[in-house]
C-alpha positions in Angstrom: -21.4 7.0 27.3 -17.7 6.2 28.6 -15.7 5.4 25.5 -13.4 2.1 25.4 -9.6 2.6 24.9 -9.9 0.8 21.5 -12.7 3.5 20.6 -10.3 6.2 21.8 -7.7 4.9 19.5 -9.6 4.5 16.4 -10.8 7.8 16.6 -7.9 9.1 17.6 -6.2 7.7 14.3 -9.0 8.6 12.5 -8.3 12.3 13.5 -5.0 12.2 12.6 -5.0 10.7 9.5 -7.4 12.7 8.2 -5.0 15.8 9.2 -2.2 14.7 7.5 -4.6 13.7 4.4 -6.1 17.7 4.4 -2.6 18.9 4.5 -1.4 16.8 1.5 -4.4 18.4 -0.2 -4.0 21.5 0.5 -0.8 21.4 -1.2 -1.9 19.6 -4.1 -5.1 22.5 -4.6 -3.4 25.4 -3.3 0.0 25.8 -4.3 1.9 26.1 -7.4 4.7 23.8 -6.7 5.7 21.5 -9.6 3.9 18.2 -9.7 2.3 19.3 -6.3 0.3 16.2 -7.3 2.8 13.9 -6.3 2.8 15.4 -2.6 -0.8 14.2 -2.5 -0.1 10.8 -4.1 3.0 10.2 -1.7 0.7 11.5 1.2 -1.9 8.8 0.6 0.2 5.6 0.0 2.2 6.6 3.4 -1.0 6.8 5.4 -2.2 3.6 3.8 0.3 1.8 7.0 -1.8 3.3 9.6 0.6 2.7 12.3 3.5 5.2 13.2 5.9 2.5 13.2 5.2 1.8 10.2 4.5 5.0 8.3 8.4 5.3 9.2 9.1 2.0 7.2 7.3 2.6 4.1 8.8 6.4 3.9 12.2 4.8 4.0 11.3 2.0 1.5 9.2 4.8 -0.8 12.8 7.6 -0.7 14.5 4.6 -1.4 12.8 3.4 -4.2 11.7 6.5 -5.7 15.6 7.7 -5.7 16.9 4.1 -7.2 14.0 4.9 -10.0 15.5 8.9 -10.7 19.0 7.1 -10.8 18.1 4.2 -13.4 15.6 6.5 -15.4 17.8 9.4 -16.6 20.6 6.7 -18.3 17.4 4.7 -19.6 15.5 7.8 -21.2 18.6 8.6 -23.2 19.2 5.3 -24.0 15.4 4.8 -25.7 16.7 8.1 -27.6 19.0 6.4 -29.0 17.3 3.4 -30.0 13.5 3.9 -30.1 13.2 -0.2 -30.8 14.0 -0.4 -27.0 11.0 1.7 -26.0 8.3 -1.5 -26.2 10.4 -3.9 -23.8 11.4 -1.0 -21.5 7.3 -0.8 -21.0 7.2 -5.0 -21.1 9.9 -5.0 -18.4 8.2 -2.4 -16.4 4.9 -3.4 -16.9 5.9 -6.8 -15.7 7.9 -5.4 -12.6 4.9 -3.5 -11.6 2.4 -6.1 -11.4 4.3 -8.1 -9.3 4.4 -6.2 -5.8 6.3 -7.3 -2.6 4.7 -6.4 0.6 8.0 -7.1 2.3 10.0 -4.9 -0.6 7.9 -2.1 -1.2 10.8 -0.3 -2.1 11.2 -2.1 -5.0 7.7 -1.5 -6.5 8.4 2.0 -6.0 11.4 1.8 -8.2 8.9 0.3 -11.5 6.5 2.7 -10.8 8.4 5.8 -10.5 10.3 4.6 -14.0 7.4 3.9 -15.4 5.9 7.5 -14.7 8.8 9.2 -15.6 8.6 7.3 -19.1 4.8 7.3 -20.0 5.6 11.5 -19.1 8.4 11.4 -21.3 6.5 9.7 -24.3 2.5 10.1 -24.1 2.2 14.0 -24.3 2.0 15.4 -27.6 3.3 18.3 -27.3 7.4 18.9 -26.1 7.8 19.1 -22.6 9.0 22.4 -20.7 11.2 20.4 -18.8 14.4 18.3 -19.4 14.6 14.7 -17.6 16.7 16.1 -15.0 14.4 19.0 -13.8 11.5 16.9 -14.0 13.3 14.1 -11.6 14.3 16.8 -9.2 10.8 18.6 -9.1 9.3 15.1 -8.7 11.9 13.8 -6.0 11.3 17.0 -3.7 7.5 16.3 -3.6 8.2 13.0 -2.5 10.0 14.3 0.3 7.9 16.9 1.1 5.1 14.2 1.5 7.4 12.0 3.6 7.6 14.7 6.1 4.1 15.9 6.3 3.3 11.5 7.3 6.5 12.1 9.8 5.5 15.2 10.9 2.0 14.3 11.6 2.9 11.4 13.4 5.9 12.4 15.4 5.9 16.1 16.1 2.0 16.9 16.3 0.6 13.8 17.4 3.5 12.0 19.3 2.3 12.2 22.9 -0.7 10.1 22.1 1.7 6.9 22.0 -0.7 5.3 19.3 1.4 2.6 18.4 1.8 1.6 22.2 -1.3 1.8 22.7 -2.6 -0.4 20.5 0.0 -3.2 20.8 -0.8 -2.8 24.9 -4.3 -3.5 23.7 -3.5 -6.6 21.5 -1.2 -7.8 24.4 -3.9 -8.4 26.9 -6.5 -9.4 24.2 -4.3 -12.4 22.7 -3.4 -13.6 26.3 -7.3 -13.4 26.9 -8.0 -15.5 24.0 -5.2 -18.2 24.6 -6.8 -18.8 28.3 -10.1 -18.9 27.0 -9.1 -21.6 24.5 -7.4 -23.4 26.8 -10.4 -23.7 29.0 -12.2 -24.6 26.3 -10.0 -27.6 25.4 -10.3 -28.8 29.0 -13.8 -28.9 28.6 -14.4 -30.4 25.4 -14.9 -33.8 27.0 -17.9 -32.5 28.9 -19.4 -30.5 26.3 -19.0 -32.9 23.8 -17.0 -30.6 21.4 -16.4 -32.0 17.9 -12.3 -32.3 17.8 -12.2 -31.2 14.5 -14.5 -28.1 15.1 -12.3 -27.1 17.7 -9.2 -27.4 16.3 -10.3 -25.2 13.4 -11.5 -22.8 15.3 -8.3 -22.6 17.1 -6.3 -22.0 13.9 -8.8 -19.4 12.8 -8.7 -17.5 16.3 -4.4 -17.7 16.2 -4.1 -16.8 12.7 -6.4 -13.3 13.4 -4.9 -12.5 16.8 -1.5 -13.4 15.9 -1.4 -11.6 12.6 -2.5 -8.4 14.3 -0.2 -8.8 16.8 2.6 -9.4 14.4 2.0 -6.2 12.4 1.7 -4.1 15.6 5.1 -5.1 16.8 6.6 -4.5 13.5 5.3 -0.9 14.2 6.8 -0.9 17.4 10.4 -2.0 16.6 10.3 0.9 13.8 8.7 3.5 15.7 11.3 6.7 16.5 9.5 7.4 19.9 9.7 4.0 21.7 12.7 3.1 24.1 14.8 0.3 23.8 13.7 -1.6 26.7 9.8 -1.6 25.1 11.2 -2.9 21.8 13.0 -5.8 24.0 9.9 -6.7 25.9 7.9 -6.7 22.6 10.5 -9.2 21.3 10.2 -11.4 24.2 6.6 -11.3 24.5 6.5 -12.6 20.9 9.0 -15.3 21.4 6.8 -16.5 24.6 3.4 -16.1 22.1 4.8 -18.8 19.9 5.7 -21.0 22.5 2.2 -20.6 24.2 1.2 -21.8 20.6 2.4 -24.8 20.5 1.7 -25.6 24.4 -2.0 -25.0 23.6 -2.2 -27.2 20.7 0.0 -29.8 23.4 -2.9 -29.8 25.4 -5.6 -30.1 22.4 -3.3 -33.0 21.1 -3.3 -34.8 24.9 -7.3 -34.0 25.6 -8.4 -35.0 22.4 -6.4 -37.3 20.6 -4.2 -39.2 23.4 -6.6 -38.7 25.8 -3.9 -38.8 28.5 -4.7 -36.9 31.5 -0.9 -36.7 32.6 0.2 -35.6 29.4 -2.2 -32.6 29.8 -1.5 -31.9 33.1 2.2 -31.2 31.8 1.2 -29.2 29.2 -1.0 -26.9 31.5 1.4 -26.4 33.9 3.9 -24.9 31.2 1.2 -23.0 30.1 0.9 -21.1 33.1 4.8 -20.5 33.4 4.4 -19.1 29.9 1.7 -17.0 30.8 3.5 -15.6 34.1 6.3 -14.6 32.1 4.0 -13.1 29.0 2.6 -10.7 31.7 5.8 -9.8 32.8 6.9 -8.6 29.1 3.7 -7.0 28.8 4.9 -3.2 28.1 3.4 -0.2 30.1 1.3 2.5 28.9 4.1 5.1 29.1 8.0 4.1 29.8 
C-alpha cells in the first residue's frame, strides 16, 4: 500500500526523534560525564518542540535561560550563606516563578527552573557536596550545551535533507485552501440545504481555529529554520497575511448569505475570495527551493 505524504512525514519524524532520544539516553546511561542526566533532560525538552525550526527557537531559549540562571545563582547562593533567613523567601519566589509558565517566553521559565534545581541540590543533601557552586554550574552548563548540540545535529546534519518543516507546511497550505473552498461552497448552499446559520458559523469558527493554529505553528517553524531560504520565508509571511484576509472574506460571505440575504453583497465577497485564493496559490511554497 502506498503511503500518503502525511503518513511518510509522521513515520520520518518518529524515526528522527527516536534516534535523537536514544543518543541522549545512551550518553546518560553509558558515560561518566558529571550530571549526565541533564543531557537526557535537555534532549527530551528540546524534542518536545517536534518541528526543526521550533527546536532551534526552543534551544536558544533553553540555552539563554540556563545561562542567565547560572549567572544569577552564583551570587544568590553566597547571599543565602550569609543570611539563612533568606532561604524560605527564595524558595517561595522560585516556586511562584516556576508555577507561572509562559509558552512564549520559555527562557524565563528555564531561568527559574535552573536556579531552583541548583538551590535544591545545594541545600537538600545531607552530606557535603564534592563540587563547589561554580564547578556544579559549569558541569550542568556543559551538559545542557551537549543536549542542544545533539538535537540540532539530528535536525540539520543527519536529517536536514528530508526538509520536514517544508513538507509539513506544503501539506498544510493545500489542506487549508481546500478547507476554505469547502466552507465557502457550504455557505453558498446553506439556503438550499436548510442548514442552521448558528450551527454553520460555529462550525466555521472551529474549523478555522484548528486549521489556522496548525499552519501558524508550522509557519513559525519555517521562519526559525536554519535551512529554508529567504524567499521561502517571504512566501510564508505573504501566505499568512492572505489567509487572514480570506478568513474575513468567508465570514463576509456568511453574513451576506445567512444574515442580510443580499445576493449582490455575497457575489462581491465571492469575487474577492477568488482573487485572494489565486494570490494564496501563487505564494505557496514548493517542496524544493
